[in-house]
C-alpha positions, 0 to 999 in steps of 0.5 A: 464657947464655940458657935452653933454646930453646923454639921455632924460627920463620921470621924473617918470623913472629918478627921484625917487619921494616918493609916497606921492608926486607923485600924491598929487601936481597938475602941477604948472605954475612955479618952486616952491622954494622947487625945489631950495633945491639942498642940497638934490640932490644925484648923484650915481656913476657907474664904466664904461661909465654908465648913471648918473641920478639925484634923489631927496629926499623929493623935490616937482617937477612938474610931467611934468618935464624932467630929463637929464642924463649926460654921465661921464667917468669912475672913476671920483672923485666926488670932481672934480665936486662940481658944478654938483648940481647947474648945475642940478638945472639950467637945471631944470629951463631951462626945466620948462621954455621950457615946459611952453612955449611948453604948451602955444604954443600947447594947449590941444585938448579940450582947448578953445582959451580964455583959451589959452589967459589966459595962456599967461597972467597967465604964463608970468613970465616964461620969467624971469625964462629963463633970470635968468637961463642964468645969472646963467649959465654964472656965473657957467661957470666962476666958473667952469673954475676957479675950473678946474685950481685947480682940473684938468680934468680927462682923461680916460687912456687905460688899459694894456689889451686894449693896448695889443690888439690894431692895429697900426692905433688904437694905433696911434689915441689913442696917438693923443687923449692923446697928445691933452688932455695932456696940460689940465693936470697939470705937475707933477700930478699923472695923468700926470705921468699915462698919460706919462706911457700910452703914452709910452706903446702905443708907445711900442705897435706901435713898437711891431706891426710895428717893426718900430724903430722910435717908440723906441725913442718915448717910451723911451722919454715918460718913461723918462718924468715920471721918475723925479717924483720918489717920487710917487708910479707911478714913481716906476712903471714907473721905472720898466717899463722903465728898463724892456722895455729897456731889451726887445728891447736890441736885436732890432736895435738901432742907436747911438742916441737911445743908448745914450737916453737909457743910459741917461734913465738908469742913471736917473733910477739909480739916482732916485732908493730909497736906501732902495729898491735895487731889481731892480738894478741887472736888471740895471746891466745886461742891462748896461753890455749888452748894453756896449757889443753892442757898442764900447764906453763901457766907457759910462756904466762903471761908471754906474756899479760902481754907482750900486755897490756903492748904499747903501743897496746892498752890505750889503746883501750877498744874493743880491750881484750878483757874478762876471762872468769870464771876458777876461783879461784886462776887468772888471768882469760883474755882474750877478745874483746868481742862484738857482734851484727849482722844479716846482709845479703841474703835480705830477702824470705825473712827477712821472710816467716819473721819475719812468722809471729812474730805467731802462732807462737813461732819458733826460728831456727837458723843458723850464726854466720858468721865471728866477726870480731876486735873490732879491725881492722888499720891497713889496715882488714882484718877478721880472723876468730877460728876457732870452735875457739879459743873456749872453752865459756864463750865459746860459752855467753855468745854463745848467750845474747846471740844467743838474746835478740837483737832486731831494730831497731824499724824492722823492718817485717816485724813488726806495726804496733802497739807491743804487737803488735811487742813480743809478736812480738819475744818470740816469736822466738829465735835458736839458733846452730850452731857449725861448725869453720872447715874444715867451714864453708868446705868446706860453703858456699864448697865444696860449696854454691857450687862443686858444687850451685849450678852444677848447679841452674843447669844447669852442671857444677862443672868449668865454673865451677871456677878450676882444673878441670884439676886431678886433685884436683878433683872434685864430692866434694872438699867432700862430707864438710864438707857432710855434717858441717855438715848433721849439726850442724844436725840435732843442734841441732834434735834438742836443742831439738825438742819434740813438736808443733813444725813444722820448716821447712828452707830451701834447698840448703845443708841438703838432708840435714837432713830425713832426719837429723832424722827419724833423731834424733827420729822414725824412719828414712826408707824405704830402698826407696820404694814410691811418689813424688808425682804432682805436681799444680798444687794441691800435693795430691801425696804423697811416701812417708811417713817416720817418724811424730811429727815434721813437717818441711817443706823449701823449695828456693829455687833452680831444680831441674834436669832429671833428666838434669842432676841424675843427673851428681851423684855424691851424687845418691842421698844428696841425694834420700834426705835430701830425702825425709825431709821431709813436704812438699817445695816448689819455686818452680814446678810445673816444678821439682817435676816435675823433682824427681819425675823425678829420684827416679824415674830416679835412685832407682828410686821409683815414681809412684803412679797417683793421686798419693797414697801417703803423708803428704807432698807436693811443690808449687810456690809462688812467694815474693814480697817484703814490699811493705807492709813493707820495700819501701814503707818503703824507697821513702819514704827521704829520700835517694831523691828527691835521687838521683832528681832527679840521675839525671833531670838527668844523663840528660836527653833519654835513655832509661835502661835499668836492670839489677842482678845479681850477677856470676855466670855464671847471671845473664846479664850477658854476654847482656844486654850483647851484646843491648844492643850488638845494639840499637845495631847493629840500631837505630842511631836509639837511638845517643846516646839510650839508656844502660844502667846495669848494677850488678853486686854482687860474687858470693860467689866471685870470678870473675876470668874473668867480670869480665874478660869483662864489662869487655872487653865494656863497653869494646868497646861504649863504644868502638864506639858511644860518643864524647867526649860519650856513654857508652852503658854505665855499669857499676858493679861494687859494692854500692850503697846502698838510696837509690841502688838505688831511685832507679835503679829509679824513674828507669828507662825500662826494666828488663832482667833476663836470668838464664840460670836463676833461682829467685825474683828480687826485683829484678823485683818491686821494679822494679814497686813503684818504678815505681808512682809514676813512669813505669810503665815496662815490664819485660823478663824472662827466661823461665827465672826462677821468677817468670816464670810469674806475671809474664806481662805482662812482655816475656818473652825467651830471653836466648840469642836473639841471632839474625839475626831482628830481630823475635824476639831480645832486642834487639827486645824492648828496642826494643819496650819503649822505644817502648811507648805510655803506655796499654800501659805502664799496662795492663801495669804494673797487672797486674804490680803486682797480682801483686807486691802479692798474692804477697808474702813474708807470704802465701808464708810463711802458705801454706806453714805451712798446707800443712805443717799440712795434711800433719801433719793427714793424717799423724795421720788416716792409719793408722800401722803401729807400729814392731816392738817388739823387746823384747816380741818377745824376751820372747815368743820366750824363753818360747815352747816352739816358734817359727815364722819365715816370711820373704820374701827379696827386699826383706826379707832382701836389699835390692832391686837392679837386677840380680836375680842380684846379690841374694845374702844377706849374712854376717849374714843367713846367720849369723842363719838358721843360728843360728836354724834349728839350734835344734830348738825353731825352724822357719825357712822362706824363702818367696820368689817366686824359683825353687828353683834360686836358693834352693838355690844361695844357701841350700841349704847350710843343711840345717835351713832350710825353703824355699818357691819361686815364691810357694808353688808348691814347698816343701822341708822342713827336713832334706830335699833334695827339693822338693814340687810343688803345681802338678802337678794344676793346669792350666798351659796358660795359660802359652803365652798369657801368654808371648806377651803378655809377648813383645809388650811385651818387644819394645817396652820396651827393657831388659825381660826375661821370667823363666819359672818352673815355675808362674809367669811374670814380666815385669821392667822394672827396667832400662827407662826408669822412666816408660815401663816403668811405663806399659807395665806398666799397659797389659800388666796391663789386657790380661791382666786383660781378655783372659786372667785372666777365663777362666783360673784365674790372677791378675795381680800387680804387684810392684816393677818387675815383673808376675807371672802365677801360678795363683790357688790358689798363693800365699804365704798358702796355704803359710803355712796349710799350715805352721802347720796341720802345726805347731799347737803353735807358740807364737811366729810371726814373719812378715816381707815387703815386697811385695804378694805378702807380704800373702797371708801377713799375711792368713792370720795375721789370725785373726778369731775366737778361743775363749773362752780366747783360743785360735785355730783354723785351717781346713785349707789347699787344698794339704792336700787336693791332696797327700793322697788323704784326706777333708778334714781338720778344723780344728785348735786352735792353741797361739798367742795373738794377741799371739804373732804378729808380722807385720811389713811392710818399708817406711814407716809409712803403707804400706797393709798387713795387718801389725801392725808395720813396720820401714823396711829389710831391715837392721832385719829382719836386726838383729832376727833377730840379736838373737834369735840372740843370745838363742839363743846365751845359752840354749845357754850356760845349758843347757851350764852347767846340764849341767856342774853336773849332771855334777859332782853 
């Protein structure tokens, strides 16, 4: 029988009746004999789960029939369902019977009872219709069951893309469903092999998601079930999958049973491999040798290698014979592929610019090896790759040696022209490979780079371009681990070969985490909180926060940088920005991209913009990259194959204008917008029909986009169908990669170039078009205004590719029409200006300019004052010998990281442990000197009875061992607070997200939750108002903190409380003082002693607070037991931060780590004292 009914439709909507039959026949009481003419039934098939409806041709059916639509799985051959036609007729018989009975049971509104009785008598034969239908249904069920034995039921199998997005539970459920369908499929059939392969892939997916080794054996079992049927095409595919899978799991944990199963599968693969297709054999040899090294019973694989070498067809070809690797004495040599190196295509402008520096600089170019292809190909020409984890260390060493000494072709025009200079430049360039596992490489490049970052940087979100964006497992973080791992691999490689004085130049969005990682491995960690960010200036003089000293790192981002509102959608936004800020110099294509970057740092990370634009040793700027005009482009235009192609094009399109477009088939390249604009040109300007052609070349994108390809093809067909004819085709679309001769011939023959990306960084086609037109037509160029190069090429006809509106004078079609009608004089004028841009902004000048900027950044770094890193070992030594120690620490930003909500800044368990351990030692005095009020400090630190605390920047103090607070502001005039409070309220009402914190001795205005730029602007305005109208007549000072503005008495600050503590404890021999804010500079200033005694002793004058609290004559200065080397003032922040501290650390975590180190020394001392006491007791 047919499957379940999916939908019930009215007859007119489901059955296409001829118009002559729709009204010509009144409703009938029974099915006519013509309704049984099932020969005319047609069942259209649709791909996917779509409704299949019945249609009739010339069959009379009553108008009150109901047609049933049947849901059918995708790609089911119609030959498997020959009984559908009979089933349709039976369903119509049953339908007529139901309708007839319904009509008699429910008469019409104005139908009499006698008419109803006559209906029962007249329509009694409907009972026989039901009986006949039931009998036919039983017979049909029997026949269809017999037929299904010969033609098994088709089971829909999941695609590879669907499997790769499944979660563990979904994959297990799908495996159960396929296992349930397996008995209904004939063993050995094509579909059975496909089922085994799908089950193996599902098991592999389960292992990838769960890392449960139990799924390994399941996957290998399913693959081995499919291998015996090697006579089919599917079996060869299964063979390739099985060997590839074994190679991938070679690094996994395999027990002996799984190893034996893998060896058995490997043997069967070798035995079933056709002798005329040895392409997969080297991969089997690598696997066999690799497995043999992991287990002692390598004898199980020895005969396998012999079988591989003995297979016919392999030894006959010299190129396919893998060379033998050196092996230890007494062991057979292991087979390995034969290596050959080839330059990768693409990014010619960037590579030319970088290699142009080889004439003056030694270069180490570090890059991923790319896919390693097998030395032989299959009979179908398919290239097979070798996983990197299948290579031994000696294989990698041999490859690294060959790569390091790789030399480009002699015709490489990016090198100097002289023979000696070219040889010297070649010797200055060396290549260093980075080895990435297949999963990491795929997840990094095809995953996070192309599916997450690339769309985001072009104002698209990842789900907008994902093939299966509705999948629950799809997210922006799906490929974050491989991206992070790949960046870490590059950073480690740089750290291995780095030498002091090297310049490190990182390129593009693939390696945004590398600068910070390199600095962590070679130099020092980057700033965690970020005091300031660049004020981007066109001259590139802006400075980014300084990071660790020593290494100089530059980062150039070749793609557009989106606005902060788009970038903040990225879940890993903070990690990306922190990674980039590890560079001394961050460069973009345009100034607007640099501004977007600064805005992202301010709004996402909460960094502040320095008013002067200078806050460190790096910078961010915009610098356009050009092409190698004098080298590659000029040489390519002299190729002998261009002129014949050019002549053929001009002859082919005689009398017609030629419009050229060359783009990748990518959503952001604007190919659809260009085609729609061309269609509008032919529609709005009919005089161009038959006189202009568009030749559009779309090279395949890195990731397939079937939807976009289909849309482009359909649009091209529609344009050609609407405006073309037998003798004219308006659009010629070539979806392929064309040769250089053909490409430059097209550029030279064009009457107009049209480049319409929706977002783009550096588009070299525009410049290549200008150079190619210099010797031909001087044709104009239509350019999108959303390109990085558009700001320089102002003489091009710049357009908005989205503008396809009704106003003819403003849209893209109008710009194309203007370019086609442009006079020769205007063409020449515009061309000269564009040619000047193309020949002056070359890739060589771009590279030289960036190196100069990076060297300037390095010079400014060396000239700037660098605060050295806190010497932890020396501090531990001085701490151990001191009889009395003093600790003075700020809280926010020093012992606890800065958070958006101040109340959430609670001390960590490690912080409490370090403070308790240090404060309980009678030789130590530990004080927390904070701007917080006493209530907060009591709530979070009050349980530490031996800990001293000072609140509100020294306005209050609680000595160790006491519970009472002393107020230093009791005798001060605090009448200014009402006036300041009124000013703060005024700005709070006008700054959303800001709030006021009123303390006993100070008032603070916080704007951390406000818009960063608006809050900072309001802070400056409020500061000016207070300083000019309030502070000059009151004994107060205005302090700018981190996202806050504070007003306090001028006599109360952290420096005074430090003086008071040190004055009362002159016998302290060790001082550790740490802080991160401007208010902490008062502490550092109080510990900077200008004069010392003859023996190196220090003296201190009494603090102001001593005379205020005690009604006694002014105390005399005291001599301190301290020496200058015993004072460790430490600023939390980057090395170039302006501070009075002698040392620096980069984050609160390092402060806590140092305290924990001293606490460890404290515990060690106590253990020694305890042992010493026990020893004396025994004596």
